[in-house]
C-alpha beads as a LAMMPS data file, in Angstrom:
LAMMPS data file: protein, C-alpha beads

434 atoms
433 bonds

1 atom types
1 bond types

-500.0 500.0 xlo xhi
-500.0 500.0 ylo yhi
-500.0 500.0 zlo zhi

Masses

1 110.0

Atoms # bond

1 1 1 0.159 0.495 -0.440
2 1 1 1.155 3.438 -0.992
3 1 1 1.370 6.650 1.407
4 1 1 -1.437 7.922 -0.550
5 1 1 -3.767 4.492 -0.088
6 1 1 -2.728 4.697 3.606
7 1 1 -3.590 8.213 3.533
8 1 1 -7.319 7.583 2.777
9 1 1 -7.192 4.026 4.763
10 1 1 -6.411 5.316 8.213
11 1 1 -8.631 9.059 7.408
12 1 1 -12.036 6.024 6.774
13 1 1 -11.562 4.684 9.192
14 1 1 -11.060 7.129 11.465
15 1 1 -13.722 8.870 10.811
16 1 1 -16.113 5.215 10.725
17 1 1 -15.073 4.907 13.859
18 1 1 -15.708 8.117 14.824
19 1 1 -18.881 8.225 13.982
20 1 1 -20.254 5.165 15.196
21 1 1 -18.860 5.955 19.711
22 1 1 -20.219 8.906 18.527
23 1 1 -23.642 8.031 17.820
24 1 1 -23.187 5.829 20.647
25 1 1 -23.195 7.909 23.696
26 1 1 -25.320 10.206 21.542
27 1 1 -28.073 8.232 22.408
28 1 1 -26.224 6.753 25.392
29 1 1 -26.609 10.693 27.271
30 1 1 -30.072 11.166 26.110
31 1 1 -31.762 7.505 25.793
32 1 1 -29.422 6.206 29.158
33 1 1 -27.204 3.315 29.288
34 1 1 -29.492 0.538 28.700
35 1 1 -27.728 -1.158 25.178
36 1 1 -24.969 -2.501 25.113
37 1 1 -21.614 -1.530 24.647
38 1 1 -21.640 -3.039 20.600
39 1 1 -18.159 -3.873 19.333
40 1 1 -16.787 -0.460 16.721
41 1 1 -15.471 -0.744 13.849
42 1 1 -11.848 -0.130 14.346
43 1 1 -10.300 -0.364 10.368
44 1 1 -7.169 1.825 11.999
45 1 1 -5.259 -0.966 14.483
46 1 1 -3.837 -2.991 11.100
47 1 1 -2.682 -0.109 10.179
48 1 1 -1.131 1.727 12.772
49 1 1 2.343 0.573 12.707
50 1 1 2.829 1.908 8.921
51 1 1 0.864 4.503 10.297
52 1 1 4.110 5.498 13.019
53 1 1 6.557 4.765 10.175
54 1 1 5.223 7.491 8.411
55 1 1 5.214 9.814 10.737
56 1 1 8.777 8.761 12.073
57 1 1 10.245 10.043 8.616
58 1 1 8.326 13.602 7.802
59 1 1 10.069 14.151 11.808
60 1 1 13.287 13.235 9.981
61 1 1 13.245 15.447 7.259
62 1 1 11.186 18.118 9.068
63 1 1 7.484 17.908 6.492
64 1 1 5.896 16.444 10.177
65 1 1 3.464 19.621 9.361
66 1 1 1.779 17.686 6.703
67 1 1 0.344 15.104 9.083
68 1 1 -2.349 16.382 9.513
69 1 1 -3.830 16.824 6.807
70 1 1 -2.851 12.900 5.161
71 1 1 -2.945 11.285 8.792
72 1 1 -5.267 12.500 11.413
73 1 1 -4.033 11.844 15.116
74 1 1 -5.283 8.570 16.677
75 1 1 -4.866 7.149 20.196
76 1 1 -7.338 4.109 20.170
77 1 1 -5.038 2.089 17.285
78 1 1 -1.660 2.544 19.301
79 1 1 -3.162 0.794 22.619
80 1 1 -0.888 -1.954 22.871
81 1 1 2.276 0.413 23.276
82 1 1 1.162 2.401 26.044
83 1 1 1.661 0.682 28.602
84 1 1 4.992 0.124 27.773
85 1 1 5.489 2.994 25.881
86 1 1 3.945 5.950 27.582
87 1 1 5.260 8.302 30.366
88 1 1 3.579 10.557 32.081
89 1 1 4.107 14.978 31.574
90 1 1 3.528 16.697 34.201
91 1 1 3.287 19.039 35.211
92 1 1 2.680 21.060 31.349
93 1 1 2.190 24.703 31.792
94 1 1 1.972 27.012 29.282
95 1 1 5.064 29.860 29.754
96 1 1 3.650 32.190 27.045
97 1 1 1.248 31.935 23.758
98 1 1 3.619 29.023 21.993
99 1 1 5.513 27.860 24.105
100 1 1 4.980 24.867 26.398
101 1 1 7.080 23.353 29.822
102 1 1 6.656 20.260 31.406
103 1 1 8.376 17.644 33.669
104 1 1 8.758 13.814 31.397
105 1 1 8.624 11.161 33.775
106 1 1 6.713 10.273 36.890
107 1 1 7.388 11.878 39.982
108 1 1 9.217 9.644 41.234
109 1 1 11.257 8.638 38.148
110 1 1 14.270 11.608 37.378
111 1 1 13.030 12.586 34.561
112 1 1 14.430 16.426 31.763
113 1 1 11.421 19.593 32.273
114 1 1 11.445 20.555 28.369
115 1 1 10.214 23.122 26.524
116 1 1 7.594 22.352 23.812
117 1 1 6.270 24.342 20.851
118 1 1 4.249 23.339 17.495
119 1 1 7.543 22.563 16.171
120 1 1 10.766 21.487 17.821
121 1 1 11.913 20.400 21.599
122 1 1 14.390 21.840 23.387
123 1 1 15.623 20.256 27.060
124 1 1 16.475 23.289 30.905
125 1 1 19.004 20.983 32.291
126 1 1 19.628 21.232 36.261
127 1 1 16.086 21.562 36.663
128 1 1 13.614 19.196 38.902
129 1 1 11.097 20.391 38.663
130 1 1 8.749 23.607 37.974
131 1 1 5.726 25.442 39.356
132 1 1 3.505 29.197 38.547
133 1 1 1.369 31.748 40.281
134 1 1 -1.745 31.497 39.303
135 1 1 -1.880 34.778 37.440
136 1 1 1.734 33.468 34.839
137 1 1 3.820 36.593 37.102
138 1 1 5.693 33.885 39.246
139 1 1 7.519 30.753 37.671
140 1 1 9.061 28.537 40.130
141 1 1 12.549 25.609 39.575
142 1 1 13.380 23.663 41.941
143 1 1 17.159 22.434 42.248
144 1 1 19.259 19.793 44.234
145 1 1 19.451 23.255 46.481
146 1 1 16.613 25.109 45.896
147 1 1 14.071 26.008 44.915
148 1 1 14.158 29.640 42.962
149 1 1 11.092 31.808 41.939
150 1 1 11.752 33.665 39.744
151 1 1 10.080 36.380 37.686
152 1 1 9.217 35.036 34.176
153 1 1 10.163 32.101 33.058
154 1 1 13.485 33.004 33.288
155 1 1 13.472 34.999 34.625
156 1 1 15.336 37.900 37.800
157 1 1 15.491 34.873 41.068
158 1 1 12.721 37.225 43.742
159 1 1 13.898 34.502 46.680
160 1 1 16.009 31.344 46.955
161 1 1 13.937 28.299 49.329
162 1 1 15.736 25.620 51.354
163 1 1 14.213 22.303 50.954
164 1 1 12.485 21.496 54.450
165 1 1 15.105 20.666 56.511
166 1 1 12.648 18.687 59.246
167 1 1 9.345 17.609 59.271
168 1 1 7.159 19.325 61.686
169 1 1 4.239 17.410 62.477
170 1 1 7.175 14.435 63.821
171 1 1 7.459 15.497 67.305
172 1 1 10.154 17.354 68.203
173 1 1 11.818 13.863 70.154
174 1 1 11.118 12.603 67.873
175 1 1 12.984 14.305 64.794
176 1 1 16.291 13.326 63.119
177 1 1 18.879 15.749 62.499
178 1 1 18.542 16.366 58.441
179 1 1 19.842 17.393 55.926
180 1 1 18.096 19.843 53.542
181 1 1 17.357 17.639 50.247
182 1 1 14.673 17.419 47.194
183 1 1 11.529 15.331 47.857
184 1 1 10.094 14.207 45.068
185 1 1 7.041 16.969 43.846
186 1 1 3.900 16.533 43.036
187 1 1 2.942 19.681 42.719
188 1 1 4.719 22.996 43.269
189 1 1 2.451 25.870 43.488
190 1 1 3.376 29.606 43.541
191 1 1 1.519 31.905 45.515
192 1 1 0.885 35.980 44.259
193 1 1 2.945 37.918 46.292
194 1 1 5.780 35.790 44.600
195 1 1 8.150 34.996 47.934
196 1 1 6.410 31.434 49.425
197 1 1 5.439 28.149 47.707
198 1 1 3.064 25.105 47.771
199 1 1 4.678 22.501 47.583
200 1 1 2.962 18.752 47.251
201 1 1 5.215 15.686 47.341
202 1 1 4.424 12.185 48.496
203 1 1 6.453 12.995 52.178
204 1 1 4.287 16.026 52.619
205 1 1 2.684 19.160 51.319
206 1 1 4.180 21.939 52.688
207 1 1 4.406 25.838 52.330
208 1 1 7.302 26.587 51.953
209 1 1 9.372 30.534 53.443
210 1 1 12.747 31.738 53.044
211 1 1 12.927 30.470 57.008
212 1 1 10.395 27.800 57.955
213 1 1 8.197 24.805 55.399
214 1 1 4.861 24.750 57.482
215 1 1 3.878 21.298 57.237
216 1 1 0.273 20.358 57.108
217 1 1 0.393 17.171 55.751
218 1 1 0.641 14.147 57.221
219 1 1 -0.796 15.382 60.471
220 1 1 0.643 13.898 63.446
221 1 1 -2.407 11.924 65.111
222 1 1 -1.940 10.533 60.761
223 1 1 1.894 9.909 61.665
224 1 1 0.642 7.672 65.350
225 1 1 -1.711 6.404 63.199
226 1 1 0.416 4.791 59.763
227 1 1 3.292 4.557 61.657
228 1 1 4.017 2.153 64.627
229 1 1 7.321 4.173 65.689
230 1 1 7.949 7.685 64.877
231 1 1 11.197 5.931 64.102
232 1 1 10.532 5.938 60.932
233 1 1 7.581 8.808 60.538
234 1 1 10.327 10.337 57.414
235 1 1 10.115 6.948 55.635
236 1 1 5.571 7.518 55.248
237 1 1 4.293 8.782 52.205
238 1 1 1.044 9.180 51.356
239 1 1 -0.783 7.991 48.591
240 1 1 -3.311 10.206 45.904
241 1 1 -1.971 13.038 47.595
242 1 1 -3.242 16.820 46.700
243 1 1 -3.387 20.644 47.055
244 1 1 -4.350 23.539 45.276
245 1 1 -3.726 27.327 46.018
246 1 1 -7.024 29.503 45.624
247 1 1 -6.175 32.377 42.676
248 1 1 -6.178 35.120 45.100
249 1 1 -3.817 32.758 47.270
250 1 1 -5.968 33.378 50.489
251 1 1 -6.482 29.287 50.791
252 1 1 -5.465 25.044 50.467
253 1 1 -7.852 22.457 49.351
254 1 1 -5.592 19.363 49.556
255 1 1 -5.882 15.674 50.786
256 1 1 -5.061 12.301 50.493
257 1 1 -6.180 8.400 50.140
258 1 1 -6.081 7.929 53.863
259 1 1 -7.759 11.378 54.797
260 1 1 -10.600 14.221 54.008
261 1 1 -11.300 16.310 51.779
262 1 1 -9.364 19.326 53.429
263 1 1 -9.061 23.549 53.923
264 1 1 -6.440 25.292 55.044
265 1 1 -5.754 29.401 55.360
266 1 1 -2.849 30.619 53.727
267 1 1 -0.980 30.585 57.309
268 1 1 -1.516 26.389 56.659
269 1 1 -4.292 26.224 59.712
270 1 1 -7.150 23.827 58.867
271 1 1 -10.516 25.300 58.499
272 1 1 -12.127 22.910 57.525
273 1 1 -13.331 19.285 56.775
274 1 1 -15.192 17.682 54.051
275 1 1 -16.980 14.338 53.755
276 1 1 -15.932 12.429 50.333
277 1 1 -17.906 11.407 47.517
278 1 1 -16.447 8.280 46.854
279 1 1 -14.313 6.271 48.934
280 1 1 -10.958 8.442 48.446
281 1 1 -10.790 11.866 48.058
282 1 1 -8.005 12.282 44.907
283 1 1 -8.214 15.843 43.210
284 1 1 -9.640 19.764 44.381
285 1 1 -9.665 22.732 42.541
286 1 1 -11.119 26.131 42.698
287 1 1 -13.188 28.212 40.618
288 1 1 -11.790 30.929 37.932
289 1 1 -13.090 33.209 40.331
290 1 1 -11.464 31.192 43.525
291 1 1 -15.244 31.219 44.885
292 1 1 -15.930 28.050 44.643
293 1 1 -13.986 24.672 45.660
294 1 1 -14.650 21.640 43.956
295 1 1 -13.180 18.320 45.377
296 1 1 -13.054 14.765 43.500
297 1 1 -12.796 11.121 44.966
298 1 1 -12.448 8.312 43.929
299 1 1 -12.676 3.877 43.795
300 1 1 -10.947 2.574 41.393
301 1 1 -11.213 4.125 38.223
302 1 1 -14.820 6.659 38.952
303 1 1 -15.965 8.764 41.199
304 1 1 -17.656 11.509 41.983
305 1 1 -16.717 15.436 42.253
306 1 1 -18.792 18.225 44.043
307 1 1 -19.041 21.605 44.236
308 1 1 -19.640 24.114 47.743
309 1 1 -19.219 28.406 47.747
310 1 1 -16.259 29.302 49.543
311 1 1 -18.552 31.452 52.161
312 1 1 -20.611 28.601 52.751
313 1 1 -17.315 27.256 54.143
314 1 1 -16.973 30.150 56.710
315 1 1 -17.724 29.177 60.648
316 1 1 -18.747 24.973 59.084
317 1 1 -15.803 23.520 60.906
318 1 1 -17.362 19.448 59.317
319 1 1 -18.875 19.730 55.516
320 1 1 -21.564 16.208 55.961
321 1 1 -21.359 14.224 53.067
322 1 1 -25.352 14.744 52.716
323 1 1 -25.303 19.076 53.482
324 1 1 -27.341 21.080 50.955
325 1 1 -25.057 23.609 50.256
326 1 1 -22.319 21.056 48.323
327 1 1 -23.498 20.138 45.804
328 1 1 -22.461 17.116 42.656
329 1 1 -20.926 18.988 39.695
330 1 1 -19.777 15.193 37.471
331 1 1 -20.347 11.593 38.255
332 1 1 -18.428 9.043 36.602
333 1 1 -15.196 9.998 36.898
334 1 1 -11.895 9.750 38.849
335 1 1 -10.016 13.101 38.708
336 1 1 -6.449 14.375 37.832
337 1 1 -6.629 16.967 37.310
338 1 1 -8.547 20.260 36.467
339 1 1 -8.636 23.838 34.886
340 1 1 -11.143 26.781 35.582
341 1 1 -12.955 29.920 33.139
342 1 1 -15.582 32.081 33.722
343 1 1 -18.085 29.375 34.876
344 1 1 -17.200 25.859 33.618
345 1 1 -15.254 23.843 34.577
346 1 1 -12.989 21.404 32.740
347 1 1 -11.536 17.810 34.056
348 1 1 -8.928 15.084 32.782
349 1 1 -9.729 11.254 34.123
350 1 1 -8.553 8.245 34.098
351 1 1 -10.568 6.854 31.520
352 1 1 -8.504 9.896 28.953
353 1 1 -11.051 11.917 28.294
354 1 1 -11.783 15.610 28.684
355 1 1 -15.371 16.899 30.220
356 1 1 -16.692 20.583 31.069
357 1 1 -19.681 20.957 33.262
358 1 1 -21.059 24.399 34.902
359 1 1 -20.705 25.433 38.167
360 1 1 -24.479 24.060 38.769
361 1 1 -22.829 20.056 37.543
362 1 1 -24.369 20.715 34.326
363 1 1 -23.011 19.006 31.103
364 1 1 -21.594 20.987 28.441
365 1 1 -18.836 18.873 26.158
366 1 1 -16.490 16.276 26.392
367 1 1 -13.421 14.958 24.347
368 1 1 -11.523 11.773 24.357
369 1 1 -7.146 12.361 23.862
370 1 1 -6.322 9.044 25.517
371 1 1 -4.211 7.366 28.282
372 1 1 -5.331 8.618 32.433
373 1 1 -4.913 12.384 31.681
374 1 1 -2.796 14.513 33.842
375 1 1 -2.328 17.699 33.530
376 1 1 -4.146 20.359 32.048
377 1 1 -3.410 24.334 31.387
378 1 1 -5.132 27.069 29.733
379 1 1 -3.445 30.037 27.611
380 1 1 -3.489 33.168 29.337
381 1 1 -6.394 34.210 27.269
382 1 1 -9.031 30.598 27.618
383 1 1 -8.861 29.667 24.238
384 1 1 -6.474 27.165 24.677
385 1 1 -5.948 23.928 26.092
386 1 1 -2.367 21.734 27.050
387 1 1 -3.308 18.353 27.881
388 1 1 -0.968 15.535 28.285
389 1 1 -1.873 12.421 30.213
390 1 1 0.636 8.799 30.983
391 1 1 0.792 7.426 27.595
392 1 1 3.171 9.948 26.621
393 1 1 0.963 12.543 25.212
394 1 1 1.458 16.373 24.740
395 1 1 -1.372 17.794 23.148
396 1 1 -2.739 21.350 21.993
397 1 1 -7.003 22.327 21.876
398 1 1 -8.355 24.907 20.217
399 1 1 -10.704 25.319 22.785
400 1 1 -13.387 28.229 20.634
401 1 1 -12.658 26.838 16.274
402 1 1 -16.208 26.839 14.666
403 1 1 -15.328 23.892 13.006
404 1 1 -15.375 20.303 13.939
405 1 1 -13.226 17.897 13.887
406 1 1 -14.523 14.941 12.363
407 1 1 -11.632 12.182 13.779
408 1 1 -12.615 14.077 16.692
409 1 1 -14.854 11.598 20.047
410 1 1 -16.176 14.218 21.364
411 1 1 -19.867 15.572 21.757
412 1 1 -22.241 18.743 23.086
413 1 1 -22.141 21.835 22.817
414 1 1 -18.404 22.191 22.251
415 1 1 -15.495 20.367 19.718
416 1 1 -12.784 21.461 20.312
417 1 1 -9.940 21.030 17.161
418 1 1 -6.557 20.362 18.091
419 1 1 -3.920 21.884 16.889
420 1 1 -0.705 19.953 17.149
421 1 1 0.933 17.001 19.031
422 1 1 3.683 15.428 20.750
423 1 1 4.857 11.761 21.117
424 1 1 6.542 11.342 24.031
425 1 1 7.359 7.439 23.405
426 1 1 10.264 5.361 24.993
427 1 1 11.743 3.455 21.992
428 1 1 11.326 6.800 20.106
429 1 1 14.665 8.833 19.226
430 1 1 13.336 11.492 19.641
431 1 1 9.775 13.013 20.757
432 1 1 7.701 12.689 17.559
433 1 1 5.603 15.609 16.053
434 1 1 1.895 14.889 14.847

Bonds

1 1 1 2
2 1 2 3
3 1 3 4
4 1 4 5
5 1 5 6
6 1 6 7
7 1 7 8
8 1 8 9
9 1 9 10
10 1 10 11
11 1 11 12
12 1 12 13
13 1 13 14
14 1 14 15
15 1 15 16
16 1 16 17
17 1 17 18
18 1 18 19
19 1 19 20
20 1 20 21
21 1 21 22
22 1 22 23
23 1 23 24
24 1 24 25
25 1 25 26
26 1 26 27
27 1 27 28
28 1 28 29
29 1 29 30
30 1 30 31
31 1 31 32
32 1 32 33
33 1 33 34
34 1 34 35
35 1 35 36
36 1 36 37
37 1 37 38
38 1 38 39
39 1 39 40
40 1 40 41
41 1 41 42
42 1 42 43
43 1 43 44
44 1 44 45
45 1 45 46
46 1 46 47
47 1 47 48
48 1 48 49
49 1 49 50
50 1 50 51
51 1 51 52
52 1 52 53
53 1 53 54
54 1 54 55
55 1 55 56
56 1 56 57
57 1 57 58
58 1 58 59
59 1 59 60
60 1 60 61
61 1 61 62
62 1 62 63
63 1 63 64
64 1 64 65
65 1 65 66
66 1 66 67
67 1 67 68
68 1 68 69
69 1 69 70
70 1 70 71
71 1 71 72
72 1 72 73
73 1 73 74
74 1 74 75
75 1 75 76
76 1 76 77
77 1 77 78
78 1 78 79
79 1 79 80
80 1 80 81
81 1 81 82
82 1 82 83
83 1 83 84
84 1 84 85
85 1 85 86
86 1 86 87
87 1 87 88
88 1 88 89
89 1 89 90
90 1 90 91
91 1 91 92
92 1 92 93
93 1 93 94
94 1 94 95
95 1 95 96
96 1 96 97
97 1 97 98
98 1 98 99
99 1 99 100
100 1 100 101
101 1 101 102
102 1 102 103
103 1 103 104
104 1 104 105
105 1 105 106
106 1 106 107
107 1 107 108
108 1 108 109
109 1 109 110
110 1 110 111
111 1 111 112
112 1 112 113
113 1 113 114
114 1 114 115
115 1 115 116
116 1 116 117
117 1 117 118
118 1 118 119
119 1 119 120
120 1 120 121
121 1 121 122
122 1 122 123
123 1 123 124
124 1 124 125
125 1 125 126
126 1 126 127
127 1 127 128
128 1 128 129
129 1 129 130
130 1 130 131
131 1 131 132
132 1 132 133
133 1 133 134
134 1 134 135
135 1 135 136
136 1 136 137
137 1 137 138
138 1 138 139
139 1 139 140
140 1 140 141
141 1 141 142
142 1 142 143
143 1 143 144
144 1 144 145
145 1 145 146
146 1 146 147
147 1 147 148
148 1 148 149
149 1 149 150
150 1 150 151
151 1 151 152
152 1 152 153
153 1 153 154
154 1 154 155
155 1 155 156
156 1 156 157
157 1 157 158
158 1 158 159
159 1 159 160
160 1 160 161
161 1 161 162
162 1 162 163
163 1 163 164
164 1 164 165
165 1 165 166
166 1 166 167
167 1 167 168
168 1 168 169
169 1 169 170
170 1 170 171
171 1 171 172
172 1 172 173
173 1 173 174
174 1 174 175
175 1 175 176
176 1 176 177
177 1 177 178
178 1 178 179
179 1 179 180
180 1 180 181
181 1 181 182
182 1 182 183
183 1 183 184
184 1 184 185
185 1 185 186
186 1 186 187
187 1 187 188
188 1 188 189
189 1 189 190
190 1 190 191
191 1 191 192
192 1 192 193
193 1 193 194
194 1 194 195
195 1 195 196
196 1 196 197
197 1 197 198
198 1 198 199
199 1 199 200
200 1 200 201
201 1 201 202
202 1 202 203
203 1 203 204
204 1 204 205
205 1 205 206
206 1 206 207
207 1 207 208
208 1 208 209
209 1 209 210
210 1 210 211
211 1 211 212
212 1 212 213
213 1 213 214
214 1 214 215
215 1 215 216
216 1 216 217
217 1 217 218
218 1 218 219
219 1 219 220
220 1 220 221
221 1 221 222
222 1 222 223
223 1 223 224
224 1 224 225
225 1 225 226
226 1 226 227
227 1 227 228
228 1 228 229
229 1 229 230
230 1 230 231
231 1 231 232
232 1 232 233
233 1 233 234
234 1 234 235
235 1 235 236
236 1 236 237
237 1 237 238
238 1 238 239
239 1 239 240
240 1 240 241
241 1 241 242
242 1 242 243
243 1 243 244
244 1 244 245
245 1 245 246
246 1 246 247
247 1 247 248
248 1 248 249
249 1 249 250
250 1 250 251
251 1 251 252
252 1 252 253
253 1 253 254
254 1 254 255
255 1 255 256
256 1 256 257
257 1 257 258
258 1 258 259
259 1 259 260
260 1 260 261
261 1 261 262
262 1 262 263
263 1 263 264
264 1 264 265
265 1 265 266
266 1 266 267
267 1 267 268
268 1 268 269
269 1 269 270
270 1 270 271
271 1 271 272
272 1 272 273
273 1 273 274
274 1 274 275
275 1 275 276
276 1 276 277
277 1 277 278
278 1 278 279
279 1 279 280
280 1 280 281
281 1 281 282
282 1 282 283
283 1 283 284
284 1 284 285
285 1 285 286
286 1 286 287
287 1 287 288
288 1 288 289
289 1 289 290
290 1 290 291
291 1 291 292
292 1 292 293
293 1 293 294
294 1 294 295
295 1 295 296
296 1 296 297
297 1 297 298
298 1 298 299
299 1 299 300
300 1 300 301
301 1 301 302
302 1 302 303
303 1 303 304
304 1 304 305
305 1 305 306
306 1 306 307
307 1 307 308
308 1 308 309
309 1 309 310
310 1 310 311
311 1 311 312
312 1 312 313
313 1 313 314
314 1 314 315
315 1 315 316
316 1 316 317
317 1 317 318
318 1 318 319
319 1 319 320
320 1 320 321
321 1 321 322
322 1 322 323
323 1 323 324
324 1 324 325
325 1 325 326
326 1 326 327
327 1 327 328
328 1 328 329
329 1 329 330
330 1 330 331
331 1 331 332
332 1 332 333
333 1 333 334
334 1 334 335
335 1 335 336
336 1 336 337
337 1 337 338
338 1 338 339
339 1 339 340
340 1 340 341
341 1 341 342
342 1 342 343
343 1 343 344
344 1 344 345
345 1 345 346
346 1 346 347
347 1 347 348
348 1 348 349
349 1 349 350
350 1 350 351
351 1 351 352
352 1 352 353
353 1 353 354
354 1 354 355
355 1 355 356
356 1 356 357
357 1 357 358
358 1 358 359
359 1 359 360
360 1 360 361
361 1 361 362
362 1 362 363
363 1 363 364
364 1 364 365
365 1 365 366
366 1 366 367
367 1 367 368
368 1 368 369
369 1 369 370
370 1 370 371
371 1 371 372
372 1 372 373
373 1 373 374
374 1 374 375
375 1 375 376
376 1 376 377
377 1 377 378
378 1 378 379
379 1 379 380
380 1 380 381
381 1 381 382
382 1 382 383
383 1 383 384
384 1 384 385
385 1 385 386
386 1 386 387
387 1 387 388
388 1 388 389
389 1 389 390
390 1 390 391
391 1 391 392
392 1 392 393
393 1 393 394
394 1 394 395
395 1 395 396
396 1 396 397
397 1 397 398
398 1 398 399
399 1 399 400
400 1 400 401
401 1 401 402
402 1 402 403
403 1 403 404
404 1 404 405
405 1 405 406
406 1 406 407
407 1 407 408
408 1 408 409
409 1 409 410
410 1 410 411
411 1 411 412
412 1 412 413
413 1 413 414
414 1 414 415
415 1 415 416
416 1 416 417
417 1 417 418
418 1 418 419
419 1 419 420
420 1 420 421
421 1 421 422
422 1 422 423
423 1 423 424
424 1 424 425
425 1 425 426
426 1 426 427
427 1 427 428
428 1 428 429
429 1 429 430
430 1 430 431
431 1 431 432
432 1 432 433
433 1 433 434
């Protein structure tokens, strides 16, 4: 089969598959899910190896920019490769209107930080990880020696924060001298003042300043519960640890697999506890204006999300499962990442879907990427969405495109259009633009 025939077959198979899946989903959302899921037509998987070779050759020859018209991207035909080939890309954050900074590899893996745009990839040596303030003014660069806060991605250093030298919630009598060495980073968020960082790590969640580390989690009682001997407490690790900083830097949402949903003030004082709707707290986020807190809990690969107005947390130390002010936002998704724009939440789930709904929980749209989604970030104007997954995919979506991509799997009131993507697969000599 020559390249032209391969292109025609790939496009026809992609269109057939997308139409079948989208039609099934529309019927299910309209009529209920009593219909058994059919075996969708798959004409692309037998072509996957040949198409991947075309992608490789186009990247070698510098012609990757023309690939999308002839070979619309798809991930399901490569499903058999993803468990061995995929890599986490987390975080993936805009650093200007065209470039994305991302870290390659899971938090516990050594991996480079790179910058990607539509045309190329460049490495940033010496960085263990990075984060950003909500408004994009400040960036945190994590290094062996500490965390630099910079004004702009590569701007002047505002301050440098040391790694924690002790874990404050371990009783002082059981503390051991500790050299302030780097912790595994799950997430870094810079406070609006550019002087503090919220560090989320399996070893704990901390507010770091220039002269101290305030430890939010684990609490002392959690160390007592899960560690028999405080001598080994510093080795204790959290699971599903997560934290979110409000846009104005005054509130923190946090939790882990064995906690409730927790709310702290900017000094690290716990001010509210919320019961999860599903089994284990897994993720939390704020609305774009900071007035609503969103919480997700999970069981296996499913979950439930609810939201509550920050005003309704004032003076309420405990929010029960059935609190009348806590409204269901989404049922079914185990959420790994979320963003907000205007009155809309966009979440990325364990099944590779973007799911969007308003602040009242009304469904708006959904879009399939593939692989468990691990990072989302909106461009400054809110039009473009950077999406990355554990399948080693980074893609950029136009959320305001007037046209619909006939090869996309997605339904609802909005039809994002993918602009470009990179594949960071382990066995490839270099990242592949598609």
